[in-house]
C-alpha positions in Angstrom: 25.0 24.8 3.7 27.5 21.9 4.2 26.7 18.5 2.6 25.9 16.9 5.9 23.5 19.7 6.8 21.8 19.5 3.5 21.2 15.8 4.0 19.8 16.3 7.5 17.6 19.2 6.3 15.9 16.8 3.9 14.4 14.9 6.8 12.6 18.0 7.9 11.5 19.5 4.6 10.0 16.8 2.5 6.3 17.2 1.6 4.2 14.1 1.4 4.0 14.4 -2.4 7.7 15.3 -3.0 9.9 13.3 -5.4 11.3 11.6 -2.3 9.8 10.2 0.9 10.9 9.5 4.5 11.1 6.0 5.8 10.9 5.5 9.6 12.0 2.6 11.8 14.9 0.1 11.5 12.8 -2.7 10.0 11.3 -0.4 7.4 14.8 0.9 6.5 16.2 -2.6 6.2 13.3 -3.6 4.0 14.0 -0.5 1.9 17.7 -1.3 1.5 16.9 -4.8 0.3 14.3 -3.6 -2.2 14.4 -2.1 -5.7 13.8 1.4 -4.4 16.6 3.9 -4.6 17.9 4.9 -1.1 19.2 8.5 -1.0 20.5 8.5 2.6 20.2 6.8 6.0 20.1 8.4 9.4 20.9 6.2 12.5 19.9 7.3 16.0 22.1 6.6 19.0 23.8 3.2 18.8 21.3 1.7 16.3 22.9 -0.9 14.0 21.4 -2.2 10.8 21.3 -5.9 10.3 21.7 -5.6 6.5 24.7 -4.4 4.6 24.4 -0.8 3.5 25.9 -0.2 0.0 29.0 2.2 0.4 27.6 4.7 -2.1 24.6 5.5 0.2 25.4 8.3 2.7 25.0 7.1 6.3 24.7 9.7 9.1 24.5 9.1 12.9 23.2 11.5 15.6 22.3 11.1 19.3 18.7 10.1 19.9 17.9 13.5 21.3 19.3 15.2 18.2 17.2 13.1 15.9 14.1 13.9 18.0 14.8 17.6 17.6 15.4 17.2 13.9 12.1 15.4 13.2 10.0 17.4 15.7 8.9 14.5 18.0 10.4 11.9 20.3 11.9 9.4 17.9 12.6 5.9 19.2 12.6 3.7 16.1 16.3 3.6 15.6 16.7 4.6 12.0 15.4 6.8 9.2 16.0 6.9 5.5 15.1 8.9 2.5 14.0 7.0 -0.7 13.1 8.1 -4.2 9.4 8.0 -4.9 8.4 5.9 -7.9 6.8 7.7 -10.8 3.0 7.3 -11.3 2.4 4.4 -13.8 -0.7 3.5 -15.7 -2.0 0.1 -14.6 -2.5 -1.3 -18.1 1.2 -0.4 -18.9 2.4 -2.2 -15.8 0.1 -5.2 -16.4 1.3 -5.5 -20.0 4.8 -6.2 -18.8 3.8 -8.8 -16.2 2.9 -12.5 -16.4 0.6 -12.9 -13.4 -0.5 -16.4 -12.3 -4.1 -17.6 -12.9 -6.4 -16.2 -10.3 -3.9 -13.5 -9.2 -5.4 -11.0 -6.8 -4.8 -7.2 -6.9 -6.1 -4.8 -4.3 -7.4 -1.3 -5.4 -7.7 1.3 -2.6 -9.8 4.3 -3.7 -9.8 7.6 -2.0 -9.0 6.5 1.5 -8.6 9.4 3.9 -6.4 7.8 6.6 -2.8 7.0 5.6 -2.4 4.6 8.5 -5.4 2.6 7.2 -3.8 2.5 3.7 -0.5 1.3 5.1 -2.2 -1.4 7.1 -4.0 -2.5 3.9 -0.7 -2.7 2.0 0.6 -4.9 4.9 -2.4 -7.2 4.6 -2.2 -7.3 0.8 1.4 -8.5 1.1 0.5 -11.1 3.8 -2.3 -12.6 1.7 -0.2 -12.8 -1.5 -1.7 -10.0 -3.6 0.2 -9.2 -6.8 0.0 -5.5 -6.3 -1.8 -2.6 -4.6 -3.2 0.1 -6.8 -4.0 3.7 -5.7 -5.5 6.3 -8.0 -3.0 9.1 -8.5 -3.5 11.9 -6.0 -6.8 10.6 -4.8 -6.9 10.0 -1.1 -4.1 9.2 1.3 -0.5 9.1 0.0 0.9 5.5 0.1 4.4 7.0 0.5 3.5 9.3 3.4 5.3 8.7 6.7 2.2 7.2 8.4 1.4 4.9 5.5 5.0 3.6 5.2 5.2 3.1 9.0 1.9 1.2 9.2 3.0 -1.0 6.3 5.8 -2.5 8.4 8.1 -2.9 5.4 5.4 -4.4 3.2 5.5 -1.3 0.9 9.0 -2.5 -0.2 7.9 -6.2 -0.7 4.8 -5.7 -3.0 4.3 -3.4 -6.0 2.4 -0.3 -4.8 1.4 1.8 -7.8 0.0 5.3 -8.1 -2.1 5.0 -11.3 -3.5 7.7 -13.5 -6.8 6.8 -15.3 -7.3 3.8 -13.0 -11.1 3.7 -13.2 -10.9 3.7 -17.0 -8.3 1.0 -17.0 -10.5 -1.3 -14.8 -13.4 -0.7 -17.2 -11.2 -1.6 -20.1 -10.2 -4.9 -18.7 -13.5 -5.8 -17.0 -14.3 -8.2 -19.8 -11.2 -10.3 -19.3 -10.7 -10.0 -15.6 -12.9 -10.0 -12.4 -13.6 -6.7 -10.6 -15.1 -7.1 -7.1 -16.4 -3.8 -5.9 -17.1 -3.7 -2.1 -20.3 -1.9 -1.1 -23.3 -2.3 1.3 -25.6 -0.9 -1.4 -28.8 -2.7 -2.4 -28.1 -5.5 -4.8 -24.7 -6.4 -3.4 -24.1 -10.1 -2.7 -22.4 -11.7 0.3 -18.8 -12.5 -0.3 -19.2 -16.2 0.5 -21.7 -16.6 -2.5 -18.9 -16.0 -5.1 -17.7 -18.9 -7.2 -14.1 -19.9 -7.6 -11.7 -17.2 -9.1 -10.2 -18.3 -12.4 -9.2 -14.9 -13.8 -7.2 -12.0 -12.6 -9.3 -10.5 -9.7 -9.4 -6.9 -8.5 -10.8 -6.2 -5.0 -11.8 -2.5 -5.0 -12.1 -0.9 -1.5 -13.5 2.6 -1.1 -13.6 5.2 1.7 -15.7 4.5 4.8 -17.7 7.7 4.6 -19.0 7.8 1.0 -18.1 4.4 -0.4 -17.3 3.8 -4.1 -18.5 6.2 -6.7 -20.3 5.3 -9.8 -17.1 5.4 -11.9 -15.8 2.5 -9.9 -19.0 0.5 -9.6 -19.4 0.7 -13.4 -16.6 -1.7 -14.1 -17.6 -4.2 -11.4 -18.2 -7.9 -12.3 -19.9 -8.2 -8.9 -20.7 -5.9 -6.0 -20.0 -7.7 -2.7 -20.3 -7.1 1.0 -19.4 -8.8 4.3 -22.4 -10.2 6.2 -22.5 -8.6 9.7 -24.6 -9.0 12.8 -27.9 -7.1 13.0 -27.4 -3.5 13.9 -23.8 -3.3 12.6 -23.4 -1.8 9.2 -19.7 -1.2 8.7 -16.1 -2.1 9.6 -12.9 0.0 9.6 -11.7 -0.2 6.0 -8.4 -1.8 6.9 -10.1 -4.4 9.0 -12.6 -5.1 6.2 -9.8 -5.4 3.6 -8.1 -8.1 5.7 -11.3 -10.1 6.1 -12.0 -9.9 2.3 -8.5 -10.9 1.5 -8.5 -13.8 3.9 -11.8 -15.0 2.5 -10.8 -14.7 -1.1 -7.4 -16.4 -0.7 -8.5 -19.2 1.7 -11.5 -20.2 -0.3 -9.4 -20.2 -3.4 -6.9 -22.5 -1.8 -9.6 -24.8 -0.6 -11.1 -25.1 -4.1 -7.7 -25.6 -5.7 -7.1 -28.6 -3.4 -10.4 -30.2 -4.3 
């Protein structure tokens, strides 16, 4: 197989948990190129032009739009694709040890979410509200580097640390005494979010799957179990919507208190 054919074949053959992943859409590709991620190749459809400089060492291919659609197996209209190297799983405590996070920093933990688009939207919200990182337990739930997740993140995946972490539940339990862990749940004993006091320590917001919620191993490390008060007869929100509300409430209330 010729080198160009080998590069094109990669856009068809990558599994979601491969060592590389596919990035779709011009904005996402431009965000990738400006990030610390390693870009393996770029594929432009039709007359698409990138608005960032592509390093000369990165192979850049161009095909007619129809050919790109045939290659990926659906009607592609987002202008550009790329293949990037997937970061290696990293234990959260090891990452944290090398960082100096500001007082009251906020980290979002997404546990076992089934829908990759929801996960990508949560990553987008986490970046928008200034989270220091998004943590996902290694191989538990949707893949943050799947096509759907990357697409839904609208480039945020390349602007905020997104870590796949082994032993994440254990790490949260280990640092529970020196940081705040807010587990979200509608279970009996949970408190409304607005009742929380000001955050002074590193805070982790732990979101679980809509169907089953957080398991005992995640609730065990919680400083507080919190919920969003809702109208009578309504008992749940889409997890991505709920995450955005939680993040807004936590960051806006913190800003208000800091100004006082």
